[in-house]
C-alpha positions in Angstrom: 45.7 19.1 10.6 44.8 22.5 11.8 48.1 24.0 10.6 47.4 22.5 7.2 44.0 24.0 7.1 45.5 27.3 8.1 48.0 27.0 5.2 45.2 26.2 2.8 43.2 29.2 3.9 46.2 31.4 3.5 47.2 30.1 0.1 44.1 29.1 -1.8 41.2 31.2 -2.9 38.1 30.8 -0.7 36.1 30.3 -4.0 37.4 26.8 -4.0 34.9 25.2 -1.7 35.7 22.1 0.3 33.2 19.5 1.5 35.6 18.0 4.1 38.8 18.9 5.9 40.3 15.5 5.2 43.7 15.8 3.5 44.3 12.5 1.6 47.6 10.7 2.1 46.7 7.5 0.2 43.7 5.7 -1.3 42.9 2.2 -2.4 39.7 1.1 -4.2 36.9 2.6 -2.0 39.0 3.7 1.0 41.0 6.8 1.8 43.5 7.4 4.6 44.3 11.0 5.7 47.6 12.4 6.9 46.8 11.4 10.5 46.2 7.8 9.5 42.4 8.0 9.8 40.5 5.7 7.4 37.4 6.7 5.5 35.1 4.8 3.2 34.6 6.9 0.0 31.1 7.3 -1.2 32.0 10.2 -3.3 34.6 8.7 -5.7 35.9 12.2 -6.5 32.4 13.1 -7.7 31.9 10.0 -9.9 35.4 10.0 -11.2 37.0 6.8 -9.8 34.1 4.5 -10.7 36.8 1.8 -11.1 38.2 2.6 -7.7 41.2 4.5 -6.5 44.4 3.2 -8.1 43.0 0.2 -9.9 46.0 -1.9 -10.6 45.3 -2.2 -14.4 44.9 1.6 -14.7 48.0 2.3 -12.7 50.0 -0.2 -14.9 48.6 1.4 -18.1 49.6 4.9 -17.0 53.1 3.6 -15.8 53.7 2.0 -19.2 52.7 5.2 -21.1 54.9 7.2 -18.7 57.9 5.1 -19.8 57.2 6.1 -23.4 56.2 9.8 -23.4 54.0 12.1 -21.4 53.0 14.9 -23.8 53.5 15.9 -27.4 50.2 17.7 -28.0 48.2 15.5 -30.4 47.7 18.5 -32.7 51.5 18.8 -33.2 52.7 15.2 -33.0 49.8 12.8 -32.8 49.8 9.3 -31.2 48.0 6.0 -31.9 46.3 5.5 -28.6 44.3 8.8 -29.1 43.1 7.4 -32.4 42.2 4.0 -30.9 40.4 5.5 -28.0 38.3 7.6 -30.4 37.5 4.4 -32.3 36.4 2.7 -29.2 34.1 5.5 -28.1 32.7 5.8 -31.6 31.7 2.1 -31.3 30.4 2.3 -27.7 28.4 5.5 -27.6 24.7 4.8 -28.5 23.7 5.6 -32.0 23.4 3.5 -35.2 25.2 6.0 -37.4 28.8 6.9 -38.2 30.5 8.8 -35.4 33.6 10.8 -34.7 35.2 12.0 -31.4 37.3 14.8 -30.0 39.1 14.8 -26.7 39.4 17.6 -24.1 40.4 17.8 -20.5 37.4 18.6 -18.3 33.6 18.0 -18.4 33.0 21.8 -18.8 35.4 21.8 -21.7 33.5 18.9 -23.4 30.2 20.8 -23.0 31.8 24.0 -24.4 33.0 22.1 -27.4 29.6 20.4 -27.9 27.9 23.8 -28.0 30.6 25.1 -30.5 30.0 22.1 -32.7 26.2 22.4 -32.6 26.3 26.1 -33.4 28.7 25.6 -36.2 26.8 22.7 -37.7 23.4 24.4 -37.5 24.5 28.0 -38.0 22.1 28.8 -35.1 22.8 30.4 -31.8 20.1 29.3 -29.4 20.6 26.6 -26.8 17.9 25.1 -24.5 18.9 23.6 -21.1 17.0 22.7 -17.9 16.5 24.0 -14.4 18.5 22.0 -12.0 21.0 20.9 -14.6 24.8 21.3 -14.1 27.1 21.7 -17.1 30.2 23.3 -15.6 31.7 26.5 -14.1 33.0 28.2 -17.3 30.9 31.1 -18.6 29.1 28.9 -21.1 28.8 26.1 -18.5 27.4 28.6 -15.9 24.9 29.9 -18.4 23.7 26.4 -19.2 23.6 25.4 -15.5 20.2 25.7 -13.9 21.2 26.6 -10.4 22.2 30.1 -9.2 23.9 29.3 -5.9 26.8 28.8 -5.8 27.6 28.7 -9.5 26.2 31.9 -11.0 25.9 34.3 -8.1 28.0 37.4 -8.5 29.7 36.5 -11.8 27.8 39.1 -13.9 25.9 38.6 -17.1 25.6 35.1 -18.5 26.2 34.1 -22.1 23.3 35.1 -24.3 20.7 32.9 -26.1 20.6 30.3 -23.4 17.0 29.3 -22.4 16.0 27.3 -19.4 13.0 25.0 -19.0 11.6 23.1 -16.0 13.0 19.5 -15.7 10.5 16.7 -15.1 10.4 16.2 -11.4 7.1 14.8 -10.1 8.3 14.9 -6.5 8.3 18.7 -6.8 5.2 19.0 -8.9 6.6 19.1 -12.4 5.5 16.4 -14.8 7.0 15.5 -18.2 3.9 17.0 -19.7 4.5 20.3 -17.8 8.1 20.4 -19.2 6.9 19.9 -22.8 4.2 22.5 -22.3 6.8 25.0 -21.1 8.9 24.2 -24.2 6.1 24.8 -26.6 5.2 28.0 -24.7 8.8 29.1 -25.1 8.5 28.6 -28.9 5.3 30.6 -29.0 6.3 33.5 -26.7 10.1 34.0 -26.9 12.1 31.8 -29.3 11.4 30.5 -32.7 12.7 26.9 -33.2 14.6 27.9 -36.3 17.0 29.9 -34.0 17.8 26.9 -31.7 21.0 24.9 -32.3 20.5 22.3 -29.7 18.8 21.0 -26.5 21.3 19.8 -23.9 20.1 17.5 -21.1 21.4 15.2 -18.5 19.7 11.8 -18.7 19.9 11.8 -14.9 20.5 15.2 -13.3 23.7 15.1 -11.2 24.2 18.2 -9.1 20.5 18.9 -9.5 19.5 16.0 -7.3 19.8 12.7 -9.3 16.4 13.0 -11.0 16.1 10.7 -13.9 14.5 12.0 -17.2 11.5 9.8 -18.1 12.0 7.7 -21.2 8.9 9.2 -22.8 10.3 12.7 -22.2 13.6 11.9 -23.9 11.7 10.4 -26.8 9.6 13.6 -27.1 12.8 15.8 -27.1 14.3 13.6 -29.8 11.1 14.0 -32.0 11.1 17.7 -31.4 14.7 18.1 -32.4 14.1 16.0 -35.6 11.1 18.1 -36.5 12.9 21.4 -36.2 16.4 20.6 -37.3 17.9 20.9 -33.7 20.5 18.7 -32.2 20.1 16.7 -29.0 23.1 16.8 -26.7 23.3 14.2 -23.9 25.5 15.4 -21.0 26.8 12.1 -19.7 29.7 13.6 -17.7 28.4 12.3 -14.4 26.2 9.5 -15.7 28.7 7.8 -17.9 30.9 4.7 -17.6 28.7 2.1 -15.8 27.5 4.4 -13.1 23.8 3.9 -13.9 24.0 0.2 -14.7 24.7 0.9 -18.4 27.8 2.2 -20.0 25.8 5.3 -20.8 22.6 6.4 -19.2 21.0 7.1 -22.6 20.9 3.4 -23.1 18.1 3.3 -20.5 16.0 5.5 -22.7 16.4 3.9 -26.1 17.0 7.4 -27.5 20.1 8.4 -29.5 21.6 11.8 -29.0 23.4 13.6 -31.8 26.3 14.6 -29.5 27.4 13.0 -26.2 29.7 14.7 -23.7 31.7 12.7 -21.2 34.5 13.0 -18.7 34.8 12.0 -15.0 34.7 8.2 -15.0 36.4 8.0 -18.4 39.9 8.7 -17.0 39.7 6.7 -13.8 41.3 9.6 -11.9 43.2 11.3 -14.7 41.7 14.4 -16.4 40.2 13.6 -19.8 36.9 14.4 -21.5 35.4 13.7 -24.9 32.6 14.7 -27.3 31.3 11.9 -29.5 28.7 12.4 -32.1 27.4 12.1 -35.6 30.3 12.2 -38.0 28.8 14.9 -40.3 28.1 17.1 -37.2 31.5 16.6 -35.7 33.2 17.4 -39.0 31.4 20.7 -39.3 34.0 23.0 -37.7 37.1 23.9 -39.7 40.5 22.5 -38.8 41.9 24.3 -35.8 38.5 25.3 -34.5 38.6 22.5 -32.0 41.3 21.1 -29.7 43.6 22.2 -26.9 47.1 21.9 -25.7 46.4 19.1 -23.2 43.4 17.6 -25.0 43.7 13.9 -25.0 46.9 13.8 -22.9 48.7 10.4 -23.5 48.6 9.4 -19.9 44.9 10.1 -19.5 44.2 8.3 -22.8 46.1 5.2 -21.6 44.1 5.3 -18.4 40.8 5.6 -20.3 41.6 2.5 -22.3 42.2 0.6 -19.1 39.0 1.9 -17.6 37.0 0.6 -20.6 38.7 -2.8 -20.2 38.0 -3.0 -16.5 34.3 -2.1 -16.9 33.9 -4.9 -19.4 36.1 -7.5 -17.8 34.8 -7.0 -14.3 31.1 -6.6 -15.2 30.8 -3.3 -13.6 27.5 -2.3 -15.3 25.9 -5.4 -13.7 27.6 -4.8 -10.4 26.4 -1.2 -10.3 22.8 -2.4 -10.5 23.4 -5.0 -7.7 25.0 -2.4 -5.4 22.3 0.2 -6.1 19.5 -2.3 -5.3 21.1 -3.3 -2.0 21.6 0.4 -1.0 18.0 1.3 -2.0 16.6 -1.7 -0.1 18.6 -0.8 3.0 17.3 2.8 2.9 13.7 1.6 2.3 14.0 -0.6 5.4 14.5 2.4 7.7 11.9 4.8 6.3 9.6 4.2 9.2 12.3 5.3 11.7 13.6 8.2 9.6 10.4 10.0 8.5 12.5 12.7 6.8 13.1 10.3 3.9 10.7 11.4 1.2 12.3 9.7 -1.8 14.9 7.0 -2.7 15.9 6.9 -6.3 18.3 6.4 -9.1 19.3 3.9 -11.7 22.2 1.5 -11.2 24.5 2.9 -8.5 23.7 6.5 -9.2 21.4 6.8 -6.2 20.1 9.4 -3.9 17.9 9.9 -0.9 15.9 13.1 -0.5 14.7 14.6 2.8 11.7 16.8 3.8 10.6 18.0 7.1 8.4 15.1 8.4 4.8 15.4 7.3 5.4 18.4 5.0 6.5 19.3 1.5 9.3 21.5 2.8 12.9 20.5 1.9 15.1 19.6 4.9 18.7 20.7 3.9 19.8 21.0 7.5 18.9 17.3 8.1 20.9 16.3 5.0 23.8 18.3 6.3 23.6 16.5 9.7 23.5 13.1 8.0 26.6 14.0 6.1 28.4 15.3 9.2 27.4 12.2 11.3 28.6 9.9 8.6 31.9 11.7 8.2 32.5 11.5 12.0 32.0 7.7 11.6 34.4 7.5 8.7 32.0 7.6 5.7 32.4 10.3 3.1 29.0 11.5 1.6 28.0 14.4 -0.7 24.9 16.5 -0.7 23.2 17.9 -3.8 20.0 19.3 -5.2 18.6 22.7 -5.8 17.4 22.8 -2.2 20.5 21.0 -0.7 18.3 18.4 0.8 19.6 15.3 -1.1 22.4 12.9 -0.2 23.9 11.3 -3.3 25.8 8.0 -3.3 28.7 7.6 -5.7 31.0 4.9 -4.3 33.4 3.1 -6.6 31.7 0.3 -8.5 34.6 -1.9 -7.4 33.9 -1.5 -3.6 34.5 -4.8 -1.9 31.4 -6.4 -0.4 32.6 -6.2 3.3 33.5 -2.5 2.9 30.1 -1.9 1.3 28.3 -3.7 4.1 30.3 -1.6 6.7 29.3 1.6 4.9 25.6 0.7 4.9 25.8 0.1 8.7 27.4 3.5 9.1 24.9 5.2 6.9 22.0 3.7 8.8 23.5 4.8 12.1 24.1 8.3 10.8 20.6 8.7 9.6 19.2 7.7 13.0 21.7 9.9 14.9 20.9 12.9 12.7 17.3 12.8 14.1 18.5 13.4 17.7 
């Protein structure tokens, strides 16, 4: 393993950070085996990508069948039916009682970039409002929208112009929904007239920022404000989408309809595909050729996405996400007395997190979060940290994780939390 790490260090830019030094050899559902035969329970799912588990048989079969037909023509040159039918499915599934259209891309950042392009073209306005703690990608527009400097913006020079950040509602850190709206109105008074704003982009549940859920009342206020000033509301569902929160899309928890929805990660079940779905008249604003990409809507990824949607429906994964999340949160709540660093347990469905402070203080405890992650990894459980302060553990296991494996993981998690205190 050390020689492989040496090869990695010699061959790959250090800018590509790595959470673990596990080199995967094979994976099945919620388990990964490395090149030395060590087994790990995967509570990362490729950062919410394999919600349907590693190598779900129906997804593998769908990709294999497409592989036997063709792998790439570029839809903009020689189109194919399953691209069209996937767009039809998303148009019907994405929240919103209005005609919709869809485009496909390859990554979440690319979906966000296209959503901003569409919003600016439709409104003929340049301004975009996003939120502190939000994450929208590593491209220059994605970095500009992202509300976290380290490690995403530091050292990369000037960001894209006309991007404005507001505080995201976070009562744990002293920011109420009312505070956020006051900041928005102050922005309009001091720096930015609403008539220059094309869109507000928001994660219904912040991902990298710490799994903080936007209050339903806040989302409703954003919707009303956008309607009043002719702005678009963009829901970034890249990490929240596809059953993770107990609904197919997290916006369904808020009873608020976005004008544009970006999605990726869980859509492809392990293959790279992203999408923007939105109001038909908005999506049709750009001229032909203004949107697209060589690999956008790759046939293999499209086939996988169809299978993902089938698996979510047929296996009841939205309901299962809620059950798994409840069990996890109950287990964490049961050990708060012996792990006083736990200051919050949260998250809808199976998009859950636990946040740590130094006991008896309001000071974040990122070192404790790191120790928990390291203790868990040593016991065979892969965890991810997140949050602006790095003091949050997020839980993103596949929704298909077998009950015995889930129970084993909970035991390891509890042992790791207790061990991290010593």
